[in-house]
C-alpha positions in Angstrom: -67.3 13.5 -210.7 -63.9 12.0 -210.2 -61.0 12.6 -212.6 -58.0 10.4 -212.8 -54.5 11.2 -214.0 -54.3 8.7 -216.8 -53.3 8.6 -220.5 -55.8 10.2 -222.8 -57.8 7.6 -224.8 -56.0 6.5 -228.0 -57.0 4.3 -230.9 -54.3 1.8 -230.2 -55.8 1.2 -226.7 -58.8 -0.5 -228.3 -57.3 -3.5 -230.1 -58.6 -7.0 -230.6 -57.3 -8.1 -227.2 -59.2 -5.2 -225.5 -62.5 -6.1 -227.1 -62.1 -9.9 -226.5 -61.8 -9.1 -222.7 -64.6 -6.6 -222.4 -67.0 -6.7 -225.3 -70.1 -8.0 -223.5 -73.8 -7.4 -223.7 -75.9 -8.6 -220.8 -79.4 -9.8 -221.4 -80.6 -7.3 -218.7 -79.0 -4.4 -220.5 -80.4 -5.4 -223.8 -83.9 -5.9 -222.3 -83.9 -2.5 -220.6 -82.7 -0.7 -223.8 -85.4 -2.5 -225.9 -88.1 -1.5 -223.4 -86.9 2.1 -223.5 -87.0 2.2 -227.3 -90.5 0.7 -227.3 -91.8 3.1 -224.7 -90.5 6.1 -226.6 -91.5 4.8 -230.1 -87.9 5.0 -231.3 -86.9 4.0 -234.8 -83.4 5.3 -235.4 -80.5 4.6 -233.0 -76.9 5.6 -232.8 -74.6 3.3 -230.7 -71.5 5.3 -229.7 -68.6 2.9 -228.8 -70.3 -0.3 -230.1 -67.3 -2.6 -229.7 -67.9 -5.5 -231.9 -71.5 -4.5 -232.5 -73.4 -6.9 -230.2 -76.0 -4.2 -229.3 -76.2 -3.0 -232.9 -77.0 -6.5 -234.2 -79.5 -7.2 -231.4 -81.4 -4.0 -232.2 -81.3 -4.6 -235.9 -82.8 -8.0 -235.3 -85.7 -6.3 -233.6 -86.3 -4.0 -236.6 -84.5 -0.8 -235.5 -82.4 1.3 -237.9 -79.0 1.4 -236.2 -75.7 3.1 -236.9 -72.5 2.8 -234.9 -69.6 5.2 -234.2 -66.3 4.3 -232.7 -62.8 5.7 -232.6 -61.3 2.2 -233.1 -60.8 0.7 -236.6 -61.1 -2.7 -234.9 -64.7 -1.9 -233.9 -65.4 -0.8 -237.4 -64.0 -4.1 -238.7 -66.4 -6.2 -236.6 -69.4 -4.0 -236.2 -69.6 -2.0 -239.4 -69.5 1.2 -237.3 -68.2 4.4 -238.8 -64.7 5.4 -237.5 -65.0 8.7 -235.8 -64.9 10.6 -232.6 -67.6 10.9 -229.9 -66.7 14.5 -229.6 -67.0 15.4 -233.3 -69.7 13.2 -234.7 -70.0 13.0 -238.5 -73.7 13.3 -238.6 -76.2 16.1 -239.3 -78.2 17.6 -236.5 -81.4 15.9 -235.5 -80.4 12.6 -237.2 -81.5 10.1 -234.5 -84.3 9.3 -232.1 -81.9 7.8 -229.6 -78.2 7.8 -228.8 -76.8 4.9 -226.7 -73.4 5.0 -225.0 -72.5 1.9 -223.1 -69.2 2.4 -221.2 -68.1 5.4 -223.3 -68.2 8.6 -221.1 -65.7 7.2 -218.5 -63.1 7.1 -221.3 -63.4 10.8 -221.9 -61.8 13.6 -219.9 -64.2 16.0 -218.2 -64.2 18.6 -221.0 -64.5 15.9 -223.7 -67.4 14.4 -221.7 -69.2 17.7 -221.9 -68.4 18.0 -225.7 -69.8 14.4 -226.1 -73.0 15.3 -224.3 -73.4 18.4 -226.5 -72.8 16.3 -229.6 -75.4 13.8 -228.6 -77.8 16.7 -228.1 -77.0 18.0 -231.5 -77.6 14.8 -233.4 -80.8 13.9 -231.5 -84.2 14.8 -232.9 -86.4 17.0 -230.7 -87.5 15.0 -227.6 -84.9 12.4 -228.5 -83.5 10.0 -225.9 -80.0 9.5 -224.5 -79.1 6.3 -222.6 -75.7 5.9 -220.9 -74.1 3.2 -218.9 -71.0 3.9 -216.9 -69.2 2.8 -213.6 -71.1 4.1 -210.6 -68.6 6.1 -208.5 -71.2 6.1 -205.7 -71.4 2.3 -205.5 -70.7 0.9 -202.0 -68.6 -1.8 -203.6 -66.1 0.9 -204.6 -65.4 1.6 -200.9 -65.4 -2.1 -200.1 -63.1 -3.2 -202.9 -60.9 -0.2 -202.9 -58.2 -0.3 -205.7 -59.7 -3.7 -206.8 -63.0 -2.0 -207.8 -64.0 -3.0 -211.3 -64.1 0.7 -212.4 -60.4 0.9 -211.9 -59.6 -2.3 -213.9 -59.5 -0.5 -217.2 -56.5 1.8 -217.8 -58.5 3.9 -220.2 -61.1 5.0 -217.6 -60.3 8.6 -216.8 -63.4 10.2 -215.4 -66.1 8.7 -213.1 -69.6 9.9 -212.3 -72.2 9.5 -209.5 -75.9 9.5 -210.3 -76.2 13.1 -209.1 -73.1 14.4 -211.0 -74.2 12.8 -214.3 -77.7 14.0 -213.9 -76.4 17.5 -213.3 -74.3 17.3 -216.4 -77.2 16.2 -218.6 -79.6 18.8 -217.2 -77.1 21.6 -217.6 -76.7 20.7 -221.3 -80.3 20.7 -222.6 -81.7 17.4 -221.2 -84.5 16.7 -218.8 -86.9 14.0 -217.7 -83.9 12.1 -216.3 -84.5 8.4 -215.7 -82.5 6.4 -213.1 -84.9 3.4 -213.0 -86.1 1.4 -215.9 -88.5 -1.3 -216.9 -87.2 -4.9 -217.0 -89.1 -8.0 -217.7 -86.6 -10.8 -217.5 -86.8 -14.0 -215.4 -83.1 -14.8 -215.8 -80.3 -13.2 -213.8 -77.2 -11.5 -215.2 -75.6 -10.1 -212.1 -72.5 -11.0 -210.1 -74.6 -12.6 -207.3 -74.0 -15.6 -205.0 -74.6 -18.9 -206.7 -77.7 -19.7 -204.6 -79.6 -17.0 -206.5 -79.7 -19.3 -209.5 -81.9 -21.7 -207.5 -84.6 -19.1 -207.3 -87.8 -19.6 -209.2 -88.4 -17.5 -212.3 -90.8 -15.3 -210.3 -88.2 -14.7 -207.7 -85.5 -13.9 -210.3 -87.9 -11.4 -211.9 -88.3 -9.7 -208.5 -84.5 -9.5 -208.1 -84.2 -7.9 -211.5 -87.1 -5.5 -210.6 -85.4 -4.4 -207.4 -82.0 -3.9 -209.1 -83.3 -2.0 -212.1 -86.8 -0.6 -211.5 -86.3 0.8 -207.9 -83.7 3.1 -206.4 -81.9 0.2 -205.0 -80.3 0.1 -208.4 -78.3 3.2 -207.5 -76.2 1.0 -205.3 -75.1 -1.1 -208.3 -71.6 -1.0 -209.6 -72.9 0.3 -213.0 -74.9 3.5 -213.3 -77.7 3.5 -215.9 -79.2 6.8 -216.8 -81.5 8.1 -219.5 -82.9 11.5 -220.4 -84.8 13.4 -223.0 -83.7 16.3 -225.2 -85.9 19.2 -224.0 -84.2 22.4 -225.1 -82.7 23.6 -228.4 -79.0 24.6 -228.5 -77.2 26.6 -231.0 
């Protein structure tokens, strides 16, 4: 885990300009999340930090019951999310089958990240699923690009994780069955790869996706994807 000396996240940091520059939902991310929900027979989802609600709308179109929670009133304006804090969620315990946090935990200082994980545990139903996406501090590209690494491009990023440090955090706060590889069944690419990859056949593109998501080669990516199951009760 790497902590940075930066300003604590504030509502005004997340204005319309911020979302216009960063509010994206890749097809590969959407596909992985949908496969995860199907595998675990999930019906109710909480999206923490939904931005303008792209994932919320996508999952709703697939028949899931989705709520959003974001500290930013701008997010609420576009997504219909509830304005609230990830560290003090306005929901009863055991309210959701799954909680998704795409690029949220890196915006929280270490102690707030722990509180966030505890809050996710509280609002999840027994055996519920958490799925997080965050910059991968163990990525070789961080060493190659140095200060130009994408994880450093957002001034509101204050805490970074490696696969092992985030797994340890989850396991120490009531989660288990940690997942670092996921099912993907796309034949299109959504990665920052050289242009010649686009000339690949659909079968070859599927294999690229498989290698980057469904094998441990994925731990070399810039973004860390991790899932886990709620396995122990907490008071």
